[in-house]
Backbone bond lengths (Angstrom), bond angles and torsions (degrees), N, CA, C in turn:
res aa  C-N    CA-C-N  psi(-1)  N-CA   C-N-CA  omega(-1)  CA-C   N-CA-C  phi
1 M - - - 1.500 - - 1.507 109.76 -
2 A 1.296 118.46 142.83 1.460 122.48 178.04 1.502 110.73 -68.30
3 H 1.353 111.50 143.78 1.493 113.56 175.87 1.604 109.84 -86.66
4 P 1.307 112.49 150.00 1.484 115.21 178.73 1.591 111.20 -56.94
5 P 1.314 116.72 132.93 1.525 117.90 -178.57 1.530 108.28 -71.72
6 E 1.348 113.73 153.10 1.421 116.58 179.82 1.579 108.85 -66.32
7 R 1.279 119.46 -31.38 1.453 122.26 176.67 1.580 107.28 -144.72
8 R 1.305 116.01 126.17 1.411 119.66 176.55 1.483 108.88 -77.48
9 L 1.389 114.54 139.40 1.472 119.42 -175.13 1.591 104.42 -78.79
10 P 1.321 114.75 125.57 1.464 116.90 174.50 1.543 113.14 -79.36
11 V 1.356 114.17 124.51 1.461 116.10 -175.55 1.617 108.31 -128.24
12 A 1.308 113.42 153.26 1.548 119.69 173.73 1.518 101.72 -107.56
13 V 1.426 114.35 136.03 1.423 122.52 179.03 1.610 104.47 -103.18
14 L 1.247 115.83 125.02 1.480 123.15 178.62 1.541 109.76 -98.24
15 V 1.384 115.58 128.66 1.426 122.23 -171.75 1.472 112.87 -134.09
16 S 1.348 117.78 161.81 1.479 119.96 170.16 1.493 109.89 -145.17
17 G 1.252 125.15 -0.45 1.432 121.86 -178.83 1.513 118.25 -145.82
18 S 1.283 116.07 -123.37 1.517 116.72 -172.12 1.489 114.44 -73.56
19 G 1.325 117.20 -29.01 1.460 119.35 174.01 1.544 115.10 87.36
20 S 1.342 115.66 26.21 1.481 114.83 -173.76 1.594 108.22 -71.23
21 N 1.297 116.45 -32.18 1.470 115.08 177.53 1.519 108.90 -76.33
22 L 1.298 118.21 -32.69 1.465 119.82 172.88 1.505 111.00 -57.76
23 Q 1.387 117.52 -44.10 1.465 117.86 178.51 1.524 113.72 -61.70
24 A 1.371 117.93 -37.46 1.364 118.23 176.80 1.447 112.92 -63.56
25 I 1.282 117.47 -36.25 1.499 121.50 -179.47 1.518 111.32 -70.93
26 I 1.443 116.80 -38.51 1.456 123.55 174.93 1.472 110.31 -60.12
27 D 1.348 116.57 -47.38 1.520 122.63 -179.82 1.539 109.27 -57.88
28 A 1.285 115.16 -46.93 1.513 120.12 -176.67 1.556 109.10 -65.17
29 A 1.324 115.43 -39.70 1.490 116.88 -175.33 1.499 111.59 -76.38
30 D 1.263 119.24 -6.20 1.435 120.65 173.06 1.534 112.13 -67.35
31 A 1.340 117.67 -21.88 1.501 120.98 177.26 1.516 108.82 -74.40
32 P 1.399 116.11 131.23 1.477 118.47 179.29 1.525 112.06 -60.40
33 S 1.355 117.27 -21.82 1.461 118.09 -177.80 1.578 112.81 -83.51
34 Y 1.344 115.59 -4.98 1.470 115.65 -176.31 1.530 111.86 -70.43
35 G 1.361 112.70 146.01 1.525 117.97 -170.49 1.534 112.92 -80.68
36 A 1.369 118.35 -16.34 1.461 117.93 -173.93 1.508 109.12 -121.92
37 E 1.324 111.63 156.89 1.473 121.18 177.70 1.521 106.92 -128.44
38 I 1.375 118.25 125.10 1.393 125.02 178.40 1.525 109.45 -76.01
39 V 1.316 121.05 102.86 1.492 120.99 -179.60 1.541 113.77 -89.25
40 A 1.337 115.46 -15.52 1.498 117.24 -177.00 1.534 104.73 -165.31
41 V 1.355 111.55 145.25 1.512 121.26 163.45 1.459 108.76 -110.32
42 I 1.324 118.80 127.48 1.477 123.57 -177.72 1.487 106.49 -120.30
43 S 1.379 114.05 129.22 1.462 119.29 -178.44 1.570 108.24 -118.88
44 D 1.342 113.47 149.36 1.475 118.03 179.41 1.548 109.82 -90.71
45 R 1.405 116.57 2.51 1.425 118.99 176.47 1.572 108.01 -152.83
46 P 1.366 114.46 149.77 1.477 119.52 -179.18 1.590 107.49 -79.55
47 G 1.339 111.59 163.82 1.432 120.53 167.18 1.510 117.68 76.49
48 V 1.395 116.36 9.41 1.450 116.59 -175.97 1.527 108.05 -86.31
49 R 1.344 114.14 160.34 1.465 121.78 -178.64 1.543 113.20 -63.38
50 A 1.340 114.13 -28.16 1.520 115.70 -179.81 1.541 112.47 -64.37
51 L 1.373 113.49 -32.40 1.449 112.78 175.96 1.482 115.64 -69.86
52 E 1.394 117.01 -28.59 1.445 119.93 174.54 1.571 107.53 -67.70
53 R 1.302 117.19 -40.43 1.454 117.78 179.49 1.518 108.76 -60.33
54 A 1.244 119.53 -42.67 1.543 122.66 -177.04 1.531 107.58 -63.43
55 A 1.323 117.54 -43.05 1.427 121.50 176.94 1.508 115.53 -61.04
56 T 1.275 113.86 -41.49 1.460 120.41 177.08 1.439 111.83 -65.72
57 A 1.320 121.56 -32.28 1.470 125.85 176.85 1.540 114.55 -87.36
58 G 1.308 114.97 0.58 1.455 119.70 177.60 1.551 110.71 76.01
59 I 1.313 121.45 23.35 1.397 124.35 -176.61 1.535 110.83 -97.85
60 P 1.334 119.29 127.15 1.459 118.19 178.69 1.515 114.10 -61.25
61 S 1.312 117.47 141.07 1.487 122.10 -178.13 1.489 112.57 -133.18
62 E 1.286 115.62 159.74 1.454 121.33 -175.80 1.540 108.76 -148.88
63 V 1.333 115.55 147.15 1.420 118.11 177.89 1.585 105.74 -110.14
64 V 1.388 116.20 123.23 1.414 122.79 172.12 1.605 103.05 -111.69
65 A 1.261 117.93 94.01 1.434 121.64 -168.52 1.619 111.02 -78.41
66 W 1.305 109.84 124.00 1.523 116.89 177.25 1.469 112.42 -48.79
67 K 1.381 117.55 -42.66 1.448 120.37 -174.50 1.461 116.23 -69.35
68 D 1.289 115.40 -12.04 1.523 121.67 179.66 1.515 113.48 -80.04
69 F 1.309 117.83 -3.15 1.527 123.20 -170.68 1.478 110.83 -125.20
70 D 1.359 112.54 146.51 1.409 120.43 -174.42 1.629 109.79 -82.97
71 N 1.319 114.67 -26.97 1.522 114.04 -177.00 1.583 107.84 -149.95
72 R 1.226 112.90 170.36 1.503 121.82 -173.30 1.545 108.64 -70.52
73 A 1.312 120.94 -34.41 1.424 121.77 176.22 1.450 114.96 -62.85
74 A 1.332 117.49 -43.13 1.460 124.13 -178.93 1.607 109.06 -64.78
75 F 1.356 109.50 -47.62 1.460 116.02 177.50 1.563 114.30 -58.53
76 S 1.305 114.07 -44.36 1.489 120.24 -179.98 1.521 110.72 -64.65
77 A 1.356 116.14 -37.76 1.506 119.97 178.80 1.481 111.04 -63.08
78 A 1.422 112.76 -38.66 1.512 118.31 -177.34 1.523 109.03 -70.72
79 I 1.355 118.53 -35.34 1.507 121.54 176.64 1.517 109.38 -64.64
80 C 1.352 120.81 -41.50 1.408 125.85 -179.39 1.567 108.83 -69.14
81 D 1.228 114.13 -40.35 1.500 118.22 176.49 1.529 114.51 -57.91
82 A 1.336 111.32 -48.00 1.523 119.96 176.52 1.518 109.90 -58.48
83 A 1.346 115.00 -49.88 1.469 118.12 179.83 1.573 111.52 -58.33
84 D 1.318 115.81 -45.16 1.533 121.00 174.19 1.528 112.40 -55.89
85 A 1.247 113.70 -37.31 1.473 118.12 -172.52 1.621 107.98 -68.31
86 Y 1.239 118.00 -30.03 1.469 124.03 177.15 1.483 110.41 -91.87
87 G 1.336 125.15 1.25 1.403 128.47 172.76 1.546 109.43 81.62
88 A 1.310 121.75 23.95 1.402 122.38 -179.09 1.559 111.44 -75.68
89 D 1.355 111.40 138.01 1.533 115.79 -179.18 1.504 109.81 -101.40
90 A 1.387 116.62 -8.38 1.548 119.32 178.66 1.448 107.29 -150.23
91 L 1.357 114.97 163.79 1.416 124.38 175.02 1.477 110.39 -112.28
92 I 1.339 118.59 133.40 1.490 124.12 174.70 1.437 108.63 -117.69
93 L 1.391 116.69 112.77 1.424 125.42 179.76 1.566 109.11 -85.07
94 A 1.326 115.34 119.21 1.508 119.03 -172.57 1.530 106.58 -134.75
95 G 1.362 111.93 81.59 1.508 115.91 -179.43 1.572 109.09 76.98
96 F 1.349 113.00 29.52 1.515 118.86 176.43 1.492 109.57 -88.79
97 M 1.339 115.52 118.96 1.449 123.83 -169.18 1.506 113.62 -94.95
98 R 1.299 118.89 22.46 1.467 118.88 177.45 1.506 106.93 -123.04
99 I 1.318 115.23 150.94 1.431 124.88 176.81 1.574 108.05 -90.15
100 L 1.331 116.71 123.71 1.508 121.12 179.89 1.473 105.62 -81.16
101 A 1.369 116.57 139.92 1.407 125.24 177.89 1.511 113.56 -76.15
102 P 1.359 120.37 159.16 1.511 120.94 -176.50 1.561 114.46 -53.10
103 N 1.373 117.00 -24.28 1.481 116.54 -179.60 1.553 109.30 -65.63
104 A 1.310 117.19 -32.61 1.453 119.58 177.34 1.557 113.89 -67.32
105 I 1.302 112.32 -36.79 1.513 119.04 -179.52 1.491 105.45 -68.94
106 A 1.261 119.09 -37.36 1.462 123.47 -176.54 1.555 109.74 -69.38
107 R 1.289 114.86 -31.46 1.522 117.03 179.76 1.516 110.80 -83.65
108 F 1.319 120.15 -24.82 1.454 122.08 -176.58 1.566 104.98 -132.59
109 P 1.315 119.32 62.86 1.491 126.01 177.73 1.505 110.92 -60.04
110 N 1.316 118.89 121.98 1.443 128.47 179.07 1.581 109.21 53.02
111 R 1.382 117.11 29.24 1.425 123.93 178.91 1.505 109.72 -125.41
112 I 1.341 118.13 16.27 1.520 120.00 173.14 1.482 104.88 -120.56
113 L 1.374 114.43 125.14 1.436 122.36 -179.54 1.576 108.34 -110.34
114 N 1.287 115.18 148.61 1.528 121.27 174.14 1.473 112.07 -141.47
115 T 1.272 114.92 153.19 1.458 118.70 170.92 1.509 110.19 -115.52
116 H 1.328 119.61 141.98 1.427 123.37 -174.58 1.577 108.51 -133.05
117 P 1.292 115.64 136.53 1.523 118.76 -175.50 1.591 114.54 -84.70
118 A 1.251 115.49 54.36 1.488 122.28 174.93 1.516 107.21 -166.67
119 L 1.381 112.52 165.93 1.467 114.36 173.29 1.493 111.33 -90.78
120 L 1.355 114.84 92.98 1.426 120.25 -179.58 1.544 109.94 -59.99
121 P 1.375 115.62 147.64 1.478 126.37 12.64 1.529 116.21 -87.67
122 A 1.367 117.52 14.47 1.433 120.40 172.31 1.527 113.77 -73.31
123 F 1.244 119.58 137.64 1.454 127.57 176.50 1.556 115.12 49.61
124 P 1.280 115.97 64.45 1.434 121.67 171.63 1.570 107.40 -72.85
125 G 1.356 114.80 167.82 1.403 119.77 175.54 1.522 116.10 93.93
126 A 1.321 117.72 -174.26 1.470 124.41 -169.23 1.519 114.81 -79.24
127 H 1.365 116.93 -13.11 1.494 121.80 -172.86 1.553 114.31 -115.83
128 A 1.297 113.11 35.50 1.490 118.31 -170.00 1.580 109.75 -59.66
129 V 1.234 114.83 -46.30 1.480 117.92 -172.84 1.498 114.95 -65.07
130 P 1.310 119.58 -53.21 1.481 120.32 175.21 1.528 113.16 -63.40
131 E 1.301 116.18 -35.07 1.510 118.50 176.91 1.492 112.77 -60.10
132 A 1.368 113.63 -43.95 1.488 119.11 179.87 1.565 110.46 -60.48
133 I 1.335 115.61 -43.69 1.498 120.79 -178.77 1.564 109.17 -64.47
134 A 1.413 113.27 -42.72 1.483 115.64 -175.59 1.528 110.94 -71.71
135 H 1.311 116.52 -26.51 1.466 122.13 -178.13 1.598 113.18 -78.34
136 G 1.318 110.56 -13.75 1.550 114.65 177.09 1.555 111.46 77.81
137 V 1.351 120.82 16.62 1.414 116.06 177.38 1.525 113.71 -71.41
138 K 1.277 119.63 157.07 1.475 123.54 -175.44 1.510 110.75 -94.14
139 L 1.314 117.08 -24.07 1.449 126.75 -178.59 1.476 112.96 -124.63
140 T 1.343 121.18 131.93 1.356 125.63 163.22 1.573 107.76 -132.25
141 G 1.344 118.54 -153.55 1.452 114.72 175.03 1.529 112.59 156.87
142 V 1.304 115.60 -147.34 1.415 120.24 -174.87 1.510 108.98 -124.33
143 T 1.356 115.41 140.07 1.457 120.31 171.60 1.496 112.12 -127.48
144 I 1.357 116.59 122.38 1.451 118.70 175.14 1.471 106.28 -98.62
145 H 1.303 119.48 130.98 1.448 118.79 -175.37 1.560 112.13 -150.52
146 F 1.319 113.72 158.53 1.468 117.48 173.94 1.576 106.82 -77.42
147 V 1.401 110.54 148.33 1.451 115.42 -177.87 1.547 107.86 -93.35
148 D 1.366 112.74 137.54 1.408 118.79 175.43 1.552 108.32 -127.43
149 E 1.377 120.80 -166.12 1.411 121.26 -171.33 1.530 113.70 -74.48
150 E 1.288 117.28 -9.01 1.498 117.76 176.82 1.581 111.15 -108.75
151 V 1.331 118.60 159.69 1.445 125.96 -172.87 1.516 110.73 -71.79
152 D 1.358 117.58 120.16 1.471 120.48 176.71 1.453 114.71 53.60
153 H 1.352 117.69 49.10 1.415 122.84 -163.74 1.585 111.81 -132.66
154 G 1.267 118.45 -22.24 1.457 120.65 -170.37 1.507 115.35 -67.55
155 P 1.311 118.07 167.65 1.545 121.91 -175.63 1.495 109.31 -47.01
156 I 1.378 114.47 136.35 1.451 117.82 -179.90 1.530 108.53 -89.54
157 I 1.390 110.73 133.95 1.460 117.50 178.72 1.495 110.54 -93.80
158 R 1.296 118.64 -47.35 1.496 119.19 -175.66 1.567 107.56 -154.36
159 Q 1.295 117.15 146.71 1.412 123.25 175.81 1.538 112.56 -135.35
160 V 1.317 114.70 138.10 1.518 121.65 175.06 1.468 112.29 -122.72
161 A 1.266 117.51 127.90 1.511 119.20 -178.07 1.513 109.41 -81.24
162 V 1.352 117.07 147.45 1.379 124.80 173.63 1.511 107.75 -132.93
163 A 1.326 117.04 123.66 1.482 120.05 -177.79 1.576 112.92 -71.96
164 I 1.266 118.34 140.76 1.491 121.87 172.55 1.472 105.37 -89.44
165 E 1.354 118.59 120.56 1.414 124.67 -179.76 1.474 114.72 -92.30
166 S 1.323 120.63 155.86 1.517 122.65 179.69 1.564 104.40 -63.93
167 G 1.311 112.79 131.54 1.510 119.14 176.42 1.443 111.74 85.66
168 D 1.344 121.26 7.71 1.419 125.49 173.32 1.539 108.48 -55.06
169 T 1.357 117.81 141.42 1.398 120.49 166.40 1.647 103.57 -116.40
170 E 1.372 109.96 169.57 1.484 112.89 176.97 1.551 111.82 -51.69
171 A 1.345 117.53 -43.97 1.405 118.13 -179.67 1.492 115.71 -64.29
172 T 1.293 120.33 -42.69 1.432 120.67 -176.41 1.552 109.47 -71.55
173 L 1.299 118.55 -40.26 1.441 120.41 178.91 1.543 108.47 -68.61
174 Q 1.310 119.59 -42.19 1.463 120.92 178.92 1.497 109.68 -61.32
175 A 1.314 122.11 -32.78 1.497 123.36 -176.29 1.578 107.02 -72.17
176 R 1.297 120.50 -38.12 1.438 122.50 -178.57 1.613 107.72 -73.34
177 I 1.344 114.30 -39.00 1.486 115.63 174.64 1.462 113.01 -60.49
178 Q 1.372 119.01 -42.94 1.421 122.12 -179.03 1.448 113.15 -66.58
179 A 1.312 117.35 -32.10 1.540 121.20 179.42 1.517 108.29 -63.07
180 E 1.336 116.98 -38.18 1.488 121.10 176.94 1.518 112.33 -72.61
181 E 1.338 116.46 -38.27 1.467 119.85 175.95 1.523 108.03 -60.82
182 H 1.248 115.70 -44.43 1.548 116.94 -174.10 1.539 109.73 -67.69
183 R 1.295 119.07 -23.33 1.462 124.10 175.37 1.535 111.14 -80.78
184 V 1.299 114.40 -46.53 1.496 117.62 -164.36 1.514 110.35 -90.46
185 Y 1.298 117.46 -37.97 1.470 116.00 -176.09 1.502 119.24 -60.87
186 P 1.394 115.98 -42.02 1.475 117.78 168.66 1.486 117.96 -55.57
187 E 1.355 114.53 -37.56 1.476 122.05 176.94 1.536 112.38 -63.29
188 V 1.312 114.84 -45.27 1.434 118.98 178.84 1.543 113.13 -67.58
189 I 1.351 118.27 -37.56 1.438 120.55 175.34 1.462 112.20 -62.71
190 D 1.311 117.46 -40.12 1.412 122.38 177.66 1.559 113.81 -62.01
191 A 1.352 112.84 -45.88 1.510 116.57 173.33 1.472 113.07 -60.67
192 F 1.356 114.74 -42.11 1.455 119.59 179.48 1.551 110.17 -59.91
193 A 1.360 116.00 -46.51 1.475 120.80 -175.37 1.499 110.91 -67.47
194 R 1.317 120.44 -22.79 1.376 125.31 178.48 1.504 116.85 -91.57
195 G 1.402 114.53 6.73 1.406 119.80 175.64 1.571 111.93 77.70
196 R 1.314 120.70 17.72 1.466 121.06 -174.02 1.529 111.86 -90.51
197 L 1.335 116.89 1.72 1.536 118.17 -179.92 1.443 107.78 -108.18
198 E 1.323 115.78 127.33 1.495 122.39 177.56 1.468 110.13 -119.87
199 V 1.356 119.51 124.62 1.437 124.31 -174.93 1.522 109.36 -103.97
200 L 1.345 118.00 122.50 1.478 119.63 174.81 1.558 104.23 -131.37
201 G 1.313 114.62 108.97 1.468 118.34 -170.43 1.484 114.10 59.23
202 R 1.355 116.39 -121.72 1.418 115.70 177.63 1.558 115.23 -97.56
203 A 1.443 113.23 -0.08 1.368 118.82 -179.20 1.578 114.29 -90.83
204 V 1.281 117.30 136.34 1.461 122.21 176.36 1.526 110.22 -114.22
205 T 1.274 117.11 120.48 1.432 124.42 -177.87 1.542 110.88 -102.32
206 W 1.360 116.52 130.02 1.527 116.23 171.69 1.473 111.09 -91.55
207 K 1.339 114.17 123.83 1.512 118.97 169.73 1.479 109.53 -79.93
208 E 1.397 111.89 158.76 1.395 118.96 176.72 1.480 110.78 -74.19
209 P 1.358 121.20 143.84 1.380 125.52 -179.30 1.568 110.40 -57.24
210 V 1.309 117.55 147.70 1.448 118.53 177.13 1.505 112.64 -94.18
Protein backbone atom coordinates (compact mmCIF):
# COMPACT_ATOMS: atom_id res chain seq x y z
CA MET A 1 0.00 0.00 0.00
CA ALA A 2 1.29 3.47 -0.84
CA HIS A 3 2.36 5.68 2.01
CA PRO A 4 0.66 9.06 2.46
CA PRO A 5 2.71 11.73 0.65
CA GLU A 6 4.30 14.51 2.66
CA ARG A 7 2.44 17.00 0.49
CA ARG A 8 -0.38 16.25 -1.91
CA LEU A 9 0.14 17.90 -5.29
CA PRO A 10 -2.58 20.50 -5.94
CA VAL A 11 -4.12 19.99 -9.39
CA ALA A 12 -6.88 21.62 -11.42
CA VAL A 13 -9.04 19.31 -13.53
CA LEU A 14 -10.26 20.73 -16.85
CA VAL A 15 -13.60 19.43 -18.12
CA SER A 16 -16.16 19.94 -20.88
CA GLY A 17 -18.84 17.31 -20.39
CA SER A 18 -20.18 14.54 -18.18
CA GLY A 19 -17.06 14.20 -16.05
CA SER A 20 -16.81 10.41 -15.78
CA ASN A 21 -13.00 10.60 -15.70
CA LEU A 22 -13.26 13.44 -13.19
CA GLN A 23 -15.38 11.17 -10.98
CA ALA A 24 -12.78 8.42 -11.16
CA ILE A 25 -10.10 10.89 -10.04
CA ILE A 26 -12.34 12.27 -7.26
CA ASP A 27 -12.95 8.74 -5.99
CA ALA A 28 -9.22 7.90 -6.06
CA ALA A 29 -8.30 11.15 -4.32
CA ASP A 30 -10.57 10.24 -1.40
CA ALA A 31 -7.82 7.89 -0.20
CA PRO A 32 -5.45 9.61 2.26
CA SER A 33 -2.52 7.92 0.49
CA TYR A 34 -3.33 9.51 -2.90
CA GLY A 35 -0.63 11.84 -4.21
CA ALA A 36 -2.82 14.57 -5.72
CA GLU A 37 -5.50 16.88 -4.39
CA ILE A 38 -8.10 18.40 -6.72
CA VAL A 39 -8.17 22.08 -5.76
CA ALA A 40 -10.43 23.19 -8.62
CA VAL A 41 -12.53 21.96 -11.52
CA ILE A 42 -12.52 24.33 -14.51
CA SER A 43 -15.00 24.00 -17.37
CA ASP A 44 -15.05 25.67 -20.78
CA ARG A 45 -18.85 25.72 -20.69
CA PRO A 46 -21.56 26.13 -18.03
CA GLY A 47 -24.18 23.60 -17.05
CA VAL A 48 -22.21 20.40 -17.64
CA ARG A 49 -22.53 17.31 -15.45
CA ALA A 50 -18.87 17.52 -14.44
CA LEU A 51 -19.60 20.74 -12.53
CA GLU A 52 -22.35 18.95 -10.61
CA ARG A 53 -19.88 16.21 -9.72
CA ALA A 54 -17.44 18.82 -8.39
CA ALA A 55 -20.19 20.46 -6.30
CA THR A 56 -21.24 17.10 -4.85
CA ALA A 57 -17.62 16.43 -3.85
CA GLY A 58 -17.24 19.91 -2.34
CA ILE A 59 -14.58 20.94 -4.87
CA PRO A 60 -14.49 24.60 -6.02
CA SER A 61 -15.33 25.06 -9.67
CA GLU A 62 -15.18 27.81 -12.24
CA VAL A 63 -16.37 28.34 -15.80
CA VAL A 64 -13.93 29.91 -18.26
CA ALA A 65 -16.23 30.02 -21.27
CA TRP A 66 -14.62 29.54 -24.66
CA LYS A 67 -17.21 31.84 -26.24
CA ASP A 68 -16.03 34.79 -24.12
CA PHE A 69 -12.61 34.97 -25.80
CA ASP A 70 -11.47 36.17 -29.20
CA ASN A 71 -8.63 33.67 -29.61
CA ARG A 72 -7.11 30.50 -28.22
CA ALA A 73 -4.17 32.27 -26.55
CA ALA A 74 -6.44 34.56 -24.51
CA PHE A 75 -8.65 31.62 -23.53
CA SER A 76 -5.64 29.51 -22.53
CA ALA A 77 -4.20 32.36 -20.45
CA ALA A 78 -7.52 32.68 -18.61
CA ILE A 79 -7.57 28.92 -17.92
CA CYS A 80 -4.04 29.13 -16.48
CA ASP A 81 -4.93 32.23 -14.44
CA ALA A 82 -7.91 30.41 -12.94
CA ALA A 83 -5.78 27.37 -12.08
CA ASP A 84 -3.12 29.63 -10.53
CA ALA A 85 -5.77 31.38 -8.43
CA TYR A 86 -6.60 28.06 -6.77
CA GLY A 87 -2.93 27.21 -6.25
CA ALA A 88 -2.81 24.39 -8.80
CA ASP A 89 0.65 23.11 -9.75
CA ALA A 90 -0.59 21.00 -12.67
CA LEU A 91 -3.51 20.70 -15.09
CA ILE A 92 -5.36 17.42 -15.62
CA LEU A 93 -7.45 17.27 -18.81
CA ALA A 94 -10.47 15.00 -18.31
CA GLY A 95 -12.75 15.15 -21.33
CA PHE A 96 -11.63 18.71 -22.00
CA MET A 97 -12.54 19.42 -25.62
CA ARG A 98 -10.40 22.51 -26.26
CA ILE A 99 -6.83 22.72 -27.50
CA LEU A 100 -4.60 24.77 -25.21
CA ALA A 101 -2.34 27.34 -26.86
CA PRO A 102 1.46 27.25 -26.48
CA ASN A 103 1.31 29.90 -23.75
CA ALA A 104 -0.38 27.34 -21.47
CA ILE A 105 2.31 24.75 -22.19
CA ALA A 106 4.96 27.36 -21.32
CA ARG A 107 3.29 28.06 -17.99
CA PHE A 108 2.85 24.38 -17.08
CA PRO A 109 5.74 22.57 -18.84
CA ASN A 110 5.38 18.78 -18.49
CA ARG A 111 2.66 19.53 -15.97
CA ILE A 112 -0.41 19.06 -18.19
CA LEU A 113 -1.77 15.52 -18.52
CA ASN A 114 -4.37 14.20 -20.95
CA THR A 115 -6.11 10.92 -21.69
CA HIS A 116 -6.91 9.94 -25.27
CA PRO A 117 -9.15 7.03 -26.43
CA ALA A 118 -6.69 5.43 -28.87
CA LEU A 119 -3.15 4.09 -29.01
CA LEU A 120 -1.34 7.23 -30.11
CA PRO A 121 0.10 8.14 -32.53
CA ALA A 122 -2.80 6.32 -34.20
CA PHE A 123 -6.11 8.18 -34.44
CA PRO A 124 -5.40 11.57 -32.86
CA GLY A 125 -8.17 14.14 -32.65
CA ALA A 126 -11.79 14.20 -31.51
CA HIS A 127 -13.11 11.16 -33.43
CA ALA A 128 -10.67 8.45 -32.40
CA VAL A 129 -13.23 5.78 -31.53
CA PRO A 130 -15.34 5.82 -34.74
CA GLU A 131 -12.16 6.20 -36.83
CA ALA A 132 -10.66 3.07 -35.26
CA ILE A 133 -13.81 1.08 -36.05
CA ALA A 134 -14.01 2.44 -39.60
CA HIS A 135 -10.34 1.65 -40.20
CA GLY A 136 -10.82 -1.99 -39.25
CA VAL A 137 -8.01 -2.15 -36.68
CA LYS A 138 -8.15 -5.01 -34.19
CA LEU A 139 -6.70 -3.10 -31.25
CA THR A 140 -7.22 0.40 -29.95
CA GLY A 141 -7.04 1.59 -26.35
CA VAL A 142 -6.06 4.37 -24.00
CA THR A 143 -3.05 6.68 -24.07
CA ILE A 144 -2.16 8.88 -21.10
CA HIS A 145 0.32 11.53 -22.20
CA PHE A 146 1.82 14.89 -21.39
CA VAL A 147 0.43 17.76 -23.43
CA ASP A 148 2.71 19.69 -25.76
CA GLU A 149 2.15 22.30 -28.48
CA GLU A 150 0.72 19.77 -30.96
CA VAL A 151 -2.60 17.91 -30.77
CA ASP A 152 -2.44 14.50 -29.02
CA HIS A 153 1.31 14.47 -29.51
CA GLY A 154 3.16 14.89 -26.21
CA PRO A 155 5.35 12.28 -24.47
CA ILE A 156 3.43 9.06 -23.80
CA ILE A 157 3.22 8.03 -20.15
CA ARG A 158 1.15 4.85 -20.33
CA GLN A 159 -0.89 2.89 -22.85
CA VAL A 160 -3.46 0.14 -22.41
CA ALA A 161 -4.79 -1.89 -25.33
CA VAL A 162 -8.49 -2.56 -25.84
CA ALA A 163 -9.59 -5.15 -28.41
CA ILE A 164 -12.17 -4.19 -31.01
CA GLU A 165 -14.77 -6.95 -31.07
CA SER A 166 -16.96 -8.09 -33.93
CA GLY A 167 -20.14 -6.04 -33.93
CA ASP A 168 -18.70 -3.25 -31.80
CA THR A 169 -20.48 0.08 -32.11
CA GLU A 170 -19.00 3.42 -31.15
CA ALA A 171 -20.96 3.23 -27.88
CA THR A 172 -19.86 -0.27 -26.89
CA LEU A 173 -16.22 0.35 -27.72
CA GLN A 174 -16.25 3.74 -26.00
CA ALA A 175 -17.63 2.13 -22.85
CA ARG A 176 -14.79 -0.41 -22.66
CA ILE A 177 -12.19 2.26 -23.37
CA GLN A 178 -13.65 4.48 -20.64
CA ALA A 179 -13.54 1.62 -18.15
CA GLU A 180 -9.78 1.40 -18.74
CA GLU A 181 -9.39 5.19 -18.55
CA HIS A 182 -11.17 5.25 -15.20
CA ARG A 183 -8.76 2.62 -13.89
CA VAL A 184 -5.48 3.86 -15.37
CA TYR A 185 -5.74 7.66 -15.37
CA PRO A 186 -5.97 8.03 -11.57
CA GLU A 187 -2.96 5.70 -11.20
CA VAL A 188 -0.89 7.82 -13.59
CA ILE A 189 -1.91 11.05 -11.84
CA ASP A 190 -0.86 9.57 -8.50
CA ALA A 191 2.54 8.56 -9.92
CA PHE A 192 2.99 12.00 -11.46
CA ALA A 193 2.04 13.73 -8.22
CA ARG A 194 4.62 11.66 -6.34
CA GLY A 195 7.39 12.67 -8.73
CA ARG A 196 7.72 9.18 -10.21
CA LEU A 197 7.59 10.29 -13.86
CA GLU A 198 10.76 11.53 -15.54
CA VAL A 199 10.63 13.03 -19.04
CA LEU A 200 13.66 12.93 -21.31
CA GLY A 201 12.81 14.03 -24.82
CA ARG A 202 9.84 11.91 -25.84
CA ALA A 203 10.60 9.14 -23.35
CA VAL A 204 8.85 8.93 -19.99
CA THR A 205 10.52 6.78 -17.33
CA TRP A 206 8.69 5.48 -14.28
CA LYS A 207 10.76 5.59 -11.09
CA GLU A 208 10.21 3.05 -8.36
CA PRO A 209 7.96 4.25 -5.50
CA VAL A 210 9.81 5.49 -2.42
